[in-house]
KEGUPA-198627 format. One record per atom (N, C-alpha, C, CB): residue in one letter; x, y, z. Coordinates in steps of 0.1 Angstrom, whole numbers, padded with zeros to 4 digits, always signed. Glycine has a CB too. Layout:
aXYZ ...
This chain:
m+0597+0309-0320 m+0598+0304-0334 m+0597+0315-0344 m+0586+0294-0336 r+0589+0326-0341 r+0587+0336-0351 r+0600+0342-0356 r+0578+0347-0345 y+0611+0342-0347 y+0624+0347-0351 y+0630+0339-0363 y+0633+0348-0339 f+0626+0327-0364 f+0633+0318-0373 f+0624+0315-0385 f+0638+0305-0367 t+0616+0325-0389 t+0608+0324-0401 t+0612+0334-0411 t+0593+0326-0397 a+0616+0330-0423 a+0621+0339-0433 a+0614+0337-0446 a+0637+0337-0435 v+0609+0347-0452 v+0602+0347-0465 v+0590+0337-0464 v+0611+0343-0476 g+0584+0337-0452 g+0572+0328-0450 g+0575+0314-0448 g+0563+0330-0461 t+0588+0310-0447 t+0592+0296-0445 t+0598+0294-0432 t+0601+0291-0457 a+0593+0285-0424 a+0599+0283-0411 a+0612+0276-0412 a+0589+0274-0402 v+0622+0281-0404 v+0635+0275-0404 v+0635+0265-0392 v+0646+0285-0402 g+0637+0253-0394 g+0637+0243-0383 g+0647+0247-0372 g+0639+0229-0388 l+0643+0245-0360 l+0652+0248-0348 l+0664+0239-0348 l+0644+0247-0335 q+0663+0228-0355 q+0674+0219-0355 q+0685+0224-0365 q+0670+0205-0359 d+0682+0233-0373 d+0692+0239-0382 d+0698+0251-0375 d+0685+0244-0396 r+0708+0247-0367 r+0714+0257-0358 r+0720+0269-0365 r+0725+0250-0349 e+0727+0266-0376 e+0734+0277-0383 e+0724+0287-0390 e+0744+0272-0393 a+0713+0282-0395 a+0703+0290-0401 a+0697+0300-0390 a+0692+0282-0407 c+0696+0294-0378 c+0691+0302-0367 c+0701+0313-0362 c+0687+0293-0355 l+0714+0309-0363 l+0724+0318-0359 l+0725+0330-0369 l+0738+0311-0358 e+0722+0327-0382 e+0722+0338-0392 e+0711+0348-0388 e+0719+0332-0406 v+0700+0343-0384 v+0689+0352-0380 v+0693+0361-0368 v+0676+0344-0376 l+0700+0355-0358 l+0704+0362-0346 l+0717+0370-0348 l+0707+0352-0335 a+0722+0371-0360 a+0734+0379-0362 a+0731+0394-0360 a+0739+0377-0377 d+0718+0398-0363 d+0714+0412-0360 d+0713+0414-0345 d+0701+0415-0368 q+0720+0425-0340 q+0721+0427-0326 q+0707+0430-0320 q+0730+0438-0323 e+0699+0438-0327 e+0686+0442-0322 e+0677+0430-0321 e+0679+0453-0331 v+0677+0422-0332 v+0669+0409-0332 v+0673+0400-0321 v+0671+0402-0346 r+0687+0399-0319 r+0692+0391-0308 r+0687+0395-0294 r+0707+0390-0309 h+0687+0408-0292 h+0683+0414-0279 h+0668+0411-0277 h+0685+0429-0279 q+0660+0413-0287 q+0646+0410-0285 q+0643+0396-0283 q+0638+0416-0297 y+0650+0387-0291 y+0649+0373-0290 y+0652+0369-0275 y+0659+0366-0299 w+0663+0374-0269 w+0666+0370-0256 w+0655+0374-0246 w+0680+0376-0252 i+0649+0385-0248 i+0638+0390-0239 i+0627+0379-0239 i+0633+0404-0243 d+0623+0376-0252 d+0612+0366-0253 d+0616+0352-0249 d+0608+0366-0268 f+0628+0348-0252 f+0633+0335-0247 f+0633+0334-0232 f+0647+0332-0253 r+0637+0345-0226 r+0638+0344-0211 r+0623+0343-0205 r+0644+0357-0206 k+0614+0350-0211 k+0600+0349-0207 k+0595+0335-0208 k+0591+0359-0215 f+0598+0329-0220 f+0594+0315-0223 f+0600+0306-0213 f+0597+0311-0237 a+0613+0308-0210 a+0621+0299-0201 a+0616+0300-0187 a+0636+0302-0202 r+0613+0312-0183 r+0608+0314-0169 r+0594+0308-0167 r+0607+0329-0165 s+0585+0309-0178 s+0572+0303-0177 s+0574+0287-0176 s+0564+0307-0190 m+0583+0282-0184 m+0585+0268-0184 m+0591+0263-0171 m+0595+0264-0195 n+0599+0271-0165 n+0605+0268-0152 n+0594+0267-0141 n+0615+0278-0148 i+0583+0275-0143 i+0572+0274-0133 i+0564+0262-0135 i+0563+0287-0134 v+0561+0259-0148 v+0552+0248-0151 v+0558+0234-0149 v+0547+0249-0166 m+0571+0233-0153 m+0578+0220-0151 m+0578+0215-0137 m+0593+0221-0157 p+0576+0202-0134 p+0576+0191-0144 p+0561+0187-0147 p+0583+0179-0138 d+0552+0196-0146 d+0538+0193-0149 d+0537+0188-0164 d+0529+0205-0147 p+0529+0178-0166 p+0527+0172-0180 p+0524+0183-0190 p+0517+0161-0180 a+0518+0194-0186 a+0514+0205-0195 a+0526+0211-0202 a+0506+0216-0188 s+0538+0209-0196 s+0550+0215-0202 s+0556+0206-0213 s+0561+0217-0191 k+0551+0193-0214 k+0558+0183-0222 k+0558+0187-0237 k+0550+0170-0221 p+0547+0193-0243 p+0547+0196-0257 p+0558+0207-0261 p+0534+0201-0261 y+0563+0214-0251 y+0572+0225-0254 y+0587+0222-0250 y+0568+0237-0246 l+0589+0210-0245 l+0602+0207-0240 l+0613+0205-0251 l+0602+0193-0232 t+0608+0200-0263 t+0618+0198-0274 t+0622+0212-0279 t+0611+0190-0285 d+0613+0221-0281 d+0616+0234-0285 d+0625+0242-0275 d+0604+0243-0288 l+0622+0240-0262 l+0630+0246-0252 l+0644+0241-0252 l+0624+0243-0238 k+0646+0228-0254 k+0660+0223-0254 k+0667+0228-0267 k+0660+0208-0254 r+0661+0228-0278 r+0667+0233-0290 r+0670+0248-0289 r+0658+0230-0302 l+0661+0256-0284 l+0664+0270-0282 l+0675+0273-0272 l+0651+0277-0277 g+0676+0264-0262 g+0687+0265-0253 g+0700+0263-0259 g+0685+0256-0241 k+0701+0253-0268 k+0713+0250-0275 k+0717+0261-0285 k+0712+0237-0283 i+0707+0267-0292 i+0709+0278-0300 i+0714+0290-0292 i+0696+0282-0308 n+0708+0292-0280 n+0712+0303-0272 n+0726+0303-0268 n+0703+0303-0259 i+0731+0291-0264 i+0745+0289-0260 i+0754+0291-0272 i+0748+0275-0254 a+0750+0286-0283 a+0759+0288-0295 a+0759+0303-0299 a+0753+0280-0307 a+0748+0310-0298 a+0748+0324-0302 a+0756+0332-0292 a+0734+0329-0302 r+0756+0328-0279 r+0764+0335-0269 r+0779+0334-0272 r+0761+0329-0255 n+0783+0322-0276 n+0797+0320-0279 n+0801+0326-0293 n+0800+0305-0279 i+0793+0325-0303 i+0796+0331-0316 i+0797+0346-0315 i+0786+0326-0327 f+0786+0352-0309 f+0785+0367-0309 f+0792+0373-0297 f+0771+0371-0310 q+0798+0364-0289 q+0805+0369-0276 q+0796+0378-0268 q+0818+0376-0280 d+0784+0373-0267 d+0773+0382-0261 d+0769+0376-0247 d+0761+0383-0270 d+0774+0381-0236 d+0771+0376-0223 d+0757+0377-0219 d+0780+0382-0213 q+0750+0386-0226 q+0735+0388-0223 q+0728+0375-0225 q+0730+0399-0232 l+0733+0366-0234 l+0726+0354-0238 l+0729+0342-0228 l+0730+0350-0252 s+0734+0345-0216 s+0737+0334-0207 s+0723+0329-0202 s+0745+0339-0194 l+0723+0318-0195 l+0710+0312-0191 l+0708+0315-0176 l+0711+0297-0193 d+0715+0325-0171 d+0714+0328-0156 d+0700+0331-0152 d+0723+0339-0153 g+0692+0338-0160 g+0679+0342-0156 g+0668+0333-0160 g+0676+0356-0161 a+0672+0321-0165 a+0662+0312-0171 a+0655+0303-0160 a+0668+0303-0181 g+0660+0302-0149 g+0654+0293-0138 g+0662+0280-0137 g+0640+0290-0142 e+0663+0275-0125 e+0671+0263-0122 e+0667+0251-0130 e+0671+0260-0108 k+0654+0248-0131 k+0649+0236-0138 k+0652+0236-0153 k+0634+0234-0135 v+0650+0248-0158 v+0653+0250-0173 v+0668+0249-0175 v+0648+0264-0178 r+0676+0255-0167 r+0691+0254-0169 r+0695+0239-0168 r+0698+0262-0158 k+0690+0232-0159 k+0694+0218-0157 k+0690+0210-0170 k+0687+0212-0145 l+0677+0212-0174 l+0672+0205-0186 l+0681+0208-0198 l+0658+0209-0189 i+0684+0221-0201 i+0693+0225-0212 i+0707+0219-0211 i+0693+0240-0214 a+0712+0220-0199 a+0726+0214-0196 a+0726+0200-0199 a+0730+0217-0182 e+0716+0192-0195 e+0716+0178-0198 e+0715+0175-0213 e+0704+0171-0190 h+0707+0183-0219 h+0705+0182-0234 h+0718+0185-0241 h+0694+0191-0239 l+0725+0195-0237 l+0738+0199-0243 l+0748+0188-0241 l+0743+0212-0238 s+0749+0183-0228 s+0759+0172-0225 s+0756+0160-0233 s+0758+0169-0210 a+0743+0156-0235 a+0740+0145-0243 a+0744+0147-0258 a+0725+0142-0242 s+0744+0160-0262 s+0748+0163-0276 s+0763+0165-0277 s+0741+0176-0280 g+0771+0163-0266 g+0785+0164-0267 g+0790+0179-0266 g+0790+0159-0279 v+0781+0187-0260 v+0785+0202-0259 v+0786+0205-0244 v+0774+0211-0266 d+0796+0212-0240 d+0798+0216-0226 d+0793+0231-0225 d+0813+0215-0221 p+0781+0233-0218 p+0775+0246-0217 p+0784+0256-0210 p+0762+0246-0210 k+0794+0252-0203 k+0803+0261-0195 k+0815+0265-0203 k+0808+0254-0182 i+0817+0260-0215 i+0829+0263-0223 i+0827+0278-0227 i+0830+0254-0235 a+0838+0286-0225 a+0837+0300-0229 a+0839+0301-0244 a+0848+0308-0221 p+0836+0313-0250 p+0838+0315-0264 p+0853+0313-0268 p+0834+0330-0268 t+0856+0308-0279 t+0869+0306-0284 t+0876+0319-0287 t+0870+0297-0296 e+0888+0321-0281 e+0895+0334-0282 e+0901+0335-0296 e+0905+0336-0271 l+0903+0347-0300 l+0908+0350-0314 l+0921+0343-0317 l+0910+0365-0316 f+0931+0343-0307 f+0944+0337-0310 f+0946+0324-0303 f+0955+0347-0305 a+0935+0317-0300 a+0936+0304-0294 a+0941+0294-0305 a+0922+0299-0289 a+0948+0284-0301 a+0954+0275-0311 a+0943+0268-0320 a+0962+0264-0304 d+0931+0266-0315 d+0921+0259-0323 d+0911+0269-0329 d+0914+0249-0314 f+0914+0282-0329 f+0904+0291-0334 f+0900+0289-0349 f+0909+0306-0333 r+0910+0287-0357 r+0907+0284-0372 r+0899+0271-0373 r+0920+0283-0380 e+0902+0261-0366 e+0895+0248-0366 e+0881+0251-0362 e+0902+0238-0357 h+0879+0259-0352 h+0866+0262-0347 h+0858+0269-0358 h+0867+0272-0334 i+0864+0279-0365 i+0857+0286-0376 i+0853+0277-0387 i+0865+0297-0381 q+0862+0268-0391 q+0860+0259-0402 q+0849+0249-0399 q+0873+0251-0405 g+0845+0248-0386 g+0835+0238-0382 g+0821+0243-0387 g+0835+0236-0367 f+0820+0256-0391 f+0807+0261-0396 f+0806+0260-0411 f+0805+0276-0391 k+0794+0257-0416 k+0792+0256-0430 k+0788+0270-0436 k+0781+0246-0433 s+0781+0277-0428 s+0776+0290-0433 s+0787+0301-0433 s+0764+0295-0424 a+0789+0307-0444 a+0799+0318-0445 a+0795+0330-0436 a+0801+0323-0459 q+0782+0332-0435 q+0777+0343-0427 q+0781+0341-0412 q+0762+0345-0428 v+0779+0328-0407 v+0782+0325-0394 v+0797+0325-0391 v+0777+0311-0390 k+0805+0321-0401 k+0820+0322-0400 k+0824+0336-0399 k+0827+0316-0413 a+0818+0345-0407 a+0822+0359-0407 a+0818+0365-0393 a+0815+0367-0418 a+0806+0361-0388 a+0802+0367-0375 a+0811+0362-0364 a+0787+0362-0372 a+0815+0350-0364 a+0824+0344-0354 a+0838+0351-0354 a+0826+0329-0356 i+0843+0354-0366 i+0856+0361-0367 i+0854+0375-0362 i+0862+0360-0381 e+0844+0382-0367 e+0841+0396-0364 e+0840+0398-0349 e+0828+0401-0370 h+0832+0390-0342 h+0830+0392-0328 h+0842+0387-0320 h+0818+0384-0323 a+0850+0378-0324 a+0862+0374-0318 a+0872+0386-0318 a+0868+0361-0324 i+0873+0392-0330 i+0882+0404-0331 i+0877+0415-0322 i+0882+0409-0346 k+0864+0418-0322 k+0859+0428-0313 k+0862+0425-0298 k+0844+0430-0315 a+0860+0413-0295 a+0863+0409-0281 a+0878+0411-0278 a+0859+0394-0278 h+0887+0407-0287 h+0901+0409-0285 h+0905+0424-0284 h+0909+0403-0297 i+0899+0432-0292 i+0901+0447-0292 i+0896+0452-0278 i+0894+0454-0303 s+0885+0448-0274 s+0879+0452-0261 s+0888+0449-0249 s+0865+0446-0259 v+0894+0437-0250 v+0903+0433-0239 v+0916+0441-0239 v+0906+0418-0240 q+0921+0443-0251 q+0935+0449-0253 q+0934+0465-0253 q+0941+0445-0265 l+0922+0470-0254 l+0921+0485-0256 l+0929+0493-0247 l+0906+0489-0256 e+0928+0490-0234 e+0935+0499-0224 e+0950+0498-0225 e+0930+0495-0210 e+0955+0487-0231 e+0970+0485-0231 e+0976+0494-0242 e+0973+0471-0234 d+0968+0497-0252 d+0973+0506-0263 d+0961+0512-0270 d+0982+0498-0274 p+0954+0522-0263 p+0941+0526-0268 p+0941+0532-0282 p+0936+0537-0258 a+0951+0540-0285 a+0951+0546-0298 a+0952+0536-0309 a+0963+0556-0300 y+0961+0526-0307 y+0962+0515-0318 y+0949+0507-0319 y+0974+0506-0314 y+0943+0503-0308 y+0932+0494-0309 y+0919+0502-0313 y+0929+0487-0296 k+0918+0515-0311 k+0907+0523-0316 k+0908+0524-0331 k+0907+0537-0310 k+0920+0525-0336 k+0922+0525-0351 k+0918+0512-0357 k+0936+0529-0355 l+0922+0501-0350 l+0918+0488-0355 l+0903+0486-0355 l+0924+0477-0345 s+0896+0491-0345 s+0882+0491-0345 s+0875+0498-0357 s+0876+0496-0331 e+0881+0509-0360 e+0876+0517-0371 e+0879+0510-0384 e+0883+0531-0372 r+0890+0503-0386 r+0893+0495-0398 r+0884+0483-0399 r+0908+0491-0397 l+0881+0477-0388 l+0872+0466-0388 l+0858+0470-0393 l+0871+0459-0374 d+0853+0481-0387 d+0840+0487-0391 d+0840+0489-0406 d+0836+0499-0384 l+0851+0495-0412 l+0852+0498-0426 l+0851+0485-0434 l+0865+0506-0429 i+0858+0475-0430 i+0858+0462-0438 i+0844+0457-0438 i+0867+0452-0431 i+0837+0457-0427 i+0823+0452-0426 i+0814+0460-0435 i+0818+0452-0411 q+0816+0473-0435 q+0807+0482-0443 q+0810+0480-0458 q+0810+0496-0439 q+0822+0478-0461 q+0826+0477-0476 q+0821+0463-0481 q+0841+0478-0477 q+0822+0453-0473 q+0819+0440-0478 q+0804+0437-0478 q+0826+0429-0470 g+0796+0444-0469 g+0782+0442-0469 g+0779+0427-0466 g+0775+0446-0481 e+0770+0422-0474 e+0765+0408-0472 e+0772+0398-0482 e+0750+0407-0474 h+0784+0402-0487 h+0792+0393-0495 h+0800+0384-0485 h+0801+0401-0505 w+0794+0374-0480 w+0799+0367-0468 w+0812+0360-0471 w+0789+0356-0464 d+0814+0353-0482 d+0826+0346-0485 d+0838+0356-0486 d+0826+0339-0498 s+0836+0368-0492 s+0846+0378-0493 s+0849+0384-0479 s+0841+0389-0503 l+0838+0386-0471 l+0840+0391-0458 l+0848+0382-0449 l+0826+0394-0451 v+0846+0369-0450 v+0854+0359-0443 v+0868+0360-0447 v+0849+0345-0445 e+0871+0362-0460 e+0885+0363-0464 e+0891+0375-0459 e+0885+0363-0480 q+0884+0387-0460 q+0890+0399-0455 q+0892+0400-0440 q+0881+0411-0460 l+0883+0394-0433 l+0884+0394-0418 l+0895+0385-0414 l+0871+0389-0412 s+0897+0374-0421 s+0908+0365-0418 s+0922+0372-0420 s+0908+0352-0427 l+0923+0379-0431 l+0935+0387-0434 l+0938+0397-0423 l+0935+0393-0448 f+0927+0404-0420 f+0928+0414-0409 f+0932+0408-0396 f+0914+0422-0408 m+0926+0397-0392 m+0929+0390-0380 m+0944+0387-0379 m+0921+0377-0379 d+0949+0382-0390 d+0963+0378-0391 d+0973+0390-0389 d+0966+0371-0404 s+0968+0402-0392 s+0977+0414-0392 s+0977+0421-0379 s+0973+0423-0403 i+0967+0418-0370 i+0965+0427-0358 i+0978+0428-0349 i+0954+0421-0350 e+0983+0417-0344 e+0995+0418-0335 e+1008+0420-0343 e+0995+0406-0327 p+1010+0413-0354 p+1022+0416-0362 p+1024+0430-0366 p+1023+0407-0374 e+1014+0437-0369 e+1015+0451-0373 e+1019+0460-0361 e+1001+0456-0379 r+1014+0457-0350 r+1018+0465-0338 r+1033+0462-0334 r+1009+0461-0326 e+1037+0449-0335 e+1051+0446-0332 e+1060+0452-0342 e+1053+0431-0332 a+1056+0452-0355 a+1065+0457-0366 a+1065+0472-0365 a+1059+0453-0379 g+1054+0479-0361 g+1054+0493-0359 g+1063+0498-0349 g+1040+0498-0356 a+1063+0491-0337 a+1072+0495-0327 a+1087+0493-0331 a+1069+0487-0314 k+1089+0482-0337 k+1103+0478-0341 k+1109+0488-0351 k+1104+0464-0347 e+1100+0492-0361 e+1104+0501-0371 e+1109+0515-0365 e+1093+0503-0381 l+1102+0519-0355 l+1105+0532-0349 l+1116+0531-0338 l+1092+0538-0343 g+1120+0519-0335 g+1130+0517-0325 g+1125+0519-0311 g+1142+0526-0327 l+1112+0515-0309 l+1105+0517-0296 l+1102+0504-0290 l+1092+0526-0298 t+1101+0504-0276 t+1096+0492-0270 t+1081+0492-0271 t+1100+0492-0255 e+1074+0481-0268 e+1060+0480-0268 e+1053+0491-0260 e+1055+0466-0264 t+1059+0493-0248 t+1053+0503-0239 t+1055+0517-0245 t+1059+0502-0225 e+1067+0520-0250 e+1069+0533-0256 e+1060+0536-0268 e+1084+0534-0260 y+1058+0525-0275 y+1050+0526-0287 y+1035+0529-0284 y+1050+0513-0295 a+1030+0524-0273 a+1017+0527-0268 a+1015+0542-0265 a+1013+0518-0256 f+1025+0547-0258 f+1025+0562-0254 f+1026+0570-0267 f+1036+0565-0244 r+1035+0566-0276 r+1037+0573-0288 r+1024+0574-0296 r+1048+0566-0297 n+1017+0563-0297 n+1004+0562-0304 n+0994+0572-0299 n+0998+0548-0304 i+0994+0574-0286 i+0985+0584-0280 i+0989+0598-0285 i+0985+0583-0264 l+1001+0601-0283 l+1006+0615-0286 l+1005+0617-0301 l+1020+0617-0282 h+1009+0608-0309 h+1008+0609-0324 h+0994+0611-0328 h+1015+0597-0331 g+0985+0603-0323 g+0971+0604-0327 g+0964+0617-0322 g+0963+0592-0320 a+0968+0622-0310 a+0963+0634-0305 a+0967+0646-0314 a+0967+0637-0291 v+0980+0646-0318 v+0985+0657-0326 v+0979+0656-0340 v+1001+0656-0327 c+0978+0645-0346 c+0971+0643-0359 c+0957+0648-0359 c+0972+0629-0364 g+0950+0644-0348 g+0936+0648-0346 g+0934+0663-0345 g+0930+0641-0335 e+0943+0669-0337 e+0942+0684-0335 e+0945+0691-0348 e+0952+0688-0324 r+0955+0686-0356 r+0959+0692-0368 r+0951+0688-0380 r+0974+0690-0371 k+0941+0678-0378 k+0933+0673-0388 k+0942+0668-0400 k+0923+0683-0394 a+0953+0661-0396 a+0963+0656-0406 a+0964+0641-0404 a+0976+0663-0404 e+0965+0634-0415 e+0967+0619-0414 e+0982+0616-0412 e+0963+0613-0427 y+0991+0625-0417 y+1005+0622-0415 y+1012+0635-0409 y+1012+0619-0428 l+1023+0633-0402 l+1031+0644-0397 l+1045+0643-0404 l+1033+0643-0382 s+1052+0655-0403 s+1065+0655-0409 s+1075+0645-0402 s+1071+0669-0409 a+1085+0641-0409 a+1095+0632-0403 a+1101+0637-0391 a+1106+0628-0413 a+1104+0651-0391 a+1110+0657-0379 a+1101+0657-0367 a+1114+0671-0382 v+1088+0660-0369 v+1078+0660-0358 v+1076+0646-0353 v+1065+0666-0363 a+1075+0636-0362 a+1073+0622-0359 a+1084+0617-0350 a+1072+0613-0371 e+1096+0621-0353 e+1108+0617-0345 e+1108+0624-0332 e+1121+0619-0353 e+1104+0636-0331 e+1103+0643-0319 e+1093+0637-0310 e+1099+0658-0321 i+1082+0632-0315 i+1072+0625-0307 i+1077+0612-0302 i+1059+0622-0316 n+1085+0605-0310 n+1091+0592-0306 n+1101+0595-0294 n+1099+0586-0317 d+1109+0605-0295 d+1118+0609-0284 d+1111+0613-0271 d+1128+0620-0289 l+1101+0621-0273 l+1093+0625-0261 l+1086+0613-0254 l+1082+0635-0265 s+1082+0603-0262 s+1075+0591-0257 s+1086+0583-0249 s+1069+0583-0268 r+1098+0582-0254 r+1108+0574-0247 r+1111+0581-0234 r+1121+0574-0256 e+1112+0594-0234 e+1115+0602-0222 e+1105+0600-0211 e+1117+0617-0225 m+1092+0600-0216 m+1081+0599-0206 m+1080+0585-0200 m+1068+0603-0213 v+1083+0575-0208 v+1083+0561-0203 v+1094+0560-0193 v+1084+0551-0214 s+1105+0566-0195 s+1116+0565-0186 s+1112+0572-0172 s+1129+0572-0191 i+1106+0583-0173 i+1101+0590-0161 i+1090+0582-0154 i+1095+0604-0165 i+1081+0576-0161 i+1071+0567-0155 i+1077+0555-0149 i+1060+0563-0166 d+1087+0549-0155 d+1094+0538-0149 d+1100+0542-0135 d+1106+0534-0158 e+1105+0554-0134 e+1111+0558-0121 e+1099+0560-0111 e+1118+0572-0123 q+1088+0566-0115 q+1077+0568-0105 q+1071+0554-0101 q+1067+0577-0112 a+1071+0545-0111 a+1065+0532-0108 a+1073+0524-0098 a+1064+0524-0121 g+1086+0528-0096 g+1095+0522-0087 g+1092+0526-0072 g+1109+0525-0090 i+1084+0536-0071 i+1080+0541-0057 i+1068+0531-0053 i+1075+0556-0057 v+1070+0526-0041 v+1060+0516-0036 v+1046+0522-0036 v+1064+0512-0021 d+1037+0514-0042 d+1023+0517-0043 d+1020+0531-0049 d+1017+0517-0029 y+1029+0535-0058 y+1027+0548-0064 y+1013+0549-0071 y+1038+0551-0075 f+1009+0539-0078 f+0997+0540-0086 f+0985+0535-0078 f+0998+0532-0099 r+0987+0529-0066 r+0976+0524-0058 r+0970+0534-0048 r+0980+0512-0051 k+0978+0545-0046 k+0973+0555-0036 k+0962+0563-0042 k+0985+0564-0032 k+0950+0563-0035 k+0939+0570-0040 k+0941+0585-0041 k+0927+0567-0031 s+0949+0590-0032 s+0952+0604-0032 s+0962+0609-0043 s+0957+0609-0018 n+0967+0599-0050 n+0978+0602-0059 n+0972+0605-0073 n+0988+0590-0061 g+0973+0618-0077 g+0968+0622-0090 g+0979+0621-0101 g+0963+0636-0089 c+0990+0614-0097 c+1001+0612-0107 c+1006+0626-0112 c+0997+0604-0119 k+1008+0635-0102 k+1011+0649-0106 k+1025+0650-0112 k+1011+0658-0093 e+1034+0641-0108 e+1047+0641-0115 e+1047+0638-0129 e+1057+0631-0107 i+1038+0628-0133 i+1037+0624-0147 i+1030+0635-0155 i+1028+0611-0148 r+1020+0641-0148 r+1013+0652-0155 r+1022+0664-0157 r+1001+0657-0147 r+1030+0667-0147 r+1039+0679-0148 r+1050+0677-0159 r+1046+0681-0134 e+1056+0665-0159 e+1067+0662-0169 e+1061+0661-0183 e+1074+0649-0165 t+1049+0656-0184 t+1043+0656-0197 t+1040+0670-0202 t+1029+0648-0197 k+1035+0678-0194 k+1032+0692-0198 k+1045+0699-0201 k+1024+0700-0187 r+1055+0698-0193 r+1068+0705-0195 r+1074+0701-0209 r+1078+0701-0184 r+1074+0689-0212 r+1080+0684-0225 r+1071+0688-0237 r+1081+0669-0225 l+1058+0688-0235 l+1050+0693-0246 l+1051+0708-0249 l+1035+0689-0243 v+1051+0715-0238 v+1053+0730-0240 v+1066+0733-0247 v+1053+0737-0226 d+1076+0726-0245 d+1089+0728-0252 d+1090+0722-0266 d+1100+0722-0243 a+1080+0714-0269 a+1080+0707-0282 a+1077+0717-0294 a+1070+0696-0283 s+1083+0715-0305 s+1082+0723-0317 s+1068+0723-0323 s+1092+0720-0327 f+1061+0712-0320 f+1048+0710-0327 f+1036+0715-0318 f+1046+0696-0330 i+1039+0721-0307 i+1029+0726-0298 i+1029+0741-0298 i+1031+0721-0283 g+1017+0747-0300 g+1015+0762-0300 g+1009+0767-0288 g+1007+0766-0312 d+1008+0780-0287 d+1002+0787-0275 d+0988+0783-0273 d+1004+0802-0277 d+0981+0780-0283 d+0966+0777-0282 d+0963+0762-0281 d+0959+0782-0294 d+0973+0754-0277 d+0972+0739-0276 d+0970+0734-0262 d+0984+0733-0282 e+0965+0743-0253 e+0963+0739-0239 e+0954+0727-0238 e+0957+0750-0231 g+0943+0726-0247 g+0934+0715-0247 g+0941+0702-0251 g+0922+0718-0256 l+0949+0703-0261 l+0957+0691-0265 l+0966+0686-0254 l+0965+0695-0278 i+0973+0695-0247 i+0982+0692-0237 i+0974+0684-0226 i+0989+0704-0231 k+0962+0690-0222 k+0954+0684-0211 k+0950+0670-0215 k+0942+0693-0208 t+0946+0668-0228 t+0941+0655-0233 t+0952+0645-0232 t+0936+0656-0247 v+0964+0649-0236 v+0976+0640-0236 v+0980+0636-0221 v+0988+0646-0243 q+0979+0646-0213 q+0982+0644-0198 q+0973+0633-0193 q+0981+0657-0190 d+0960+0635-0195 d+0950+0626-0190 d+0952+0611-0195 d+0936+0631-0193 e+0955+0611-0208 e+0956+0598-0215 e+0969+0591-0211 e+0955+0599-0230 f+0979+0599-0209 f+0992+0593-0204 f+0991+0587-0190 f+1003+0604-0204 v+0984+0594-0182 v+0982+0589-0168 v+0973+0577-0168 v+0975+0600-0159 d+0962+0577-0176 d+0954+0565-0177 d+0962+0553-0182 d+0942+0567-0186 l+0970+0555-0192 l+0978+0544-0197 l+0989+0539-0187 l+0985+0548-0210 a+0995+0549-0180 a+1005+0545-0170 a+0998+0537-0159 a+1011+0558-0164 r+0986+0541-0155 r+0979+0533-0144 r+0976+0519-0149 r+0966+0540-0140 t+0972+0518-0162 t+0969+0505-0167 t+0981+0496-0168 t+0963+0506-0181 r+0992+0501-0174 r+1004+0493-0176 r+1013+0491-0164 r+1012+0500-0187 y+1013+0500-0155 y+1021+0499-0143 y+1014+0496-0130 y+1030+0512-0142 g+1001+0500-0130 g+0994+0499-0117 g+0991+0484-0113 g+0980+0505-0119 k+0993+0475-0122 k+0991+0461-0118 k+1003+0455-0112 k+0987+0453-0130 k+1015+0462-0113 k+1027+0456-0109 k+1029+0457-0094 k+1039+0462-0116 
């Protein structure tokens, strides 16, 4: 209960959204879960003794808040796995009676009902948290498919949150706009450069590495086009290697062909100097990692 006390006024556990606002802070949420788990385990030991009866209502309400927080903040730590069988059953029955399925996973960012899900909250802070954490979950899932692109998205997301602060209505608006741009921007970026989605992911790695090494936000048109061409060539080579049976599944395979061809092309590139050995090694490693991710599943 102490978690849901603000400015000396107790927030009723039945006010789910007010409780979720309190749990928006990750450190508070972590400590809350530690204490909730202790409480749940103690109740699991005492139940069904009559001594547990005065605490059952709070336990059920806290369990409902716990599941809501898990889904809103996409925080698997808040599962009820460690709560004890009797407690899990009690909370599950309470949720079912309330029309809530405790097994339902968090709503994904691009699910058809995501906006409807968000509009179901009255609190702008909770809406913002739901969008923020859904975006973070999407980035986490997609990161390996196009690491450079999604790392930039993560940085942009952090900047939006930092700039908006606790202006919750404005934050909801900005996060909604950002959410709508995530995939269209990537598709448009590849199309504008005449690259496939896969080529674009490799291009993003190389472009980002060169910009980082040169401490430059932009590259000349000639260098940018050279990077595009090199990315096309490398994807063509990787396509060939991927055609070899179990090429990416062999534990002994260090993808030496991909490393060799990456280095050869970079050494010949106009934007690579004699002191860029570290840059070359970084790109080799990241190209191999991306190749394993995109082709290793096939």
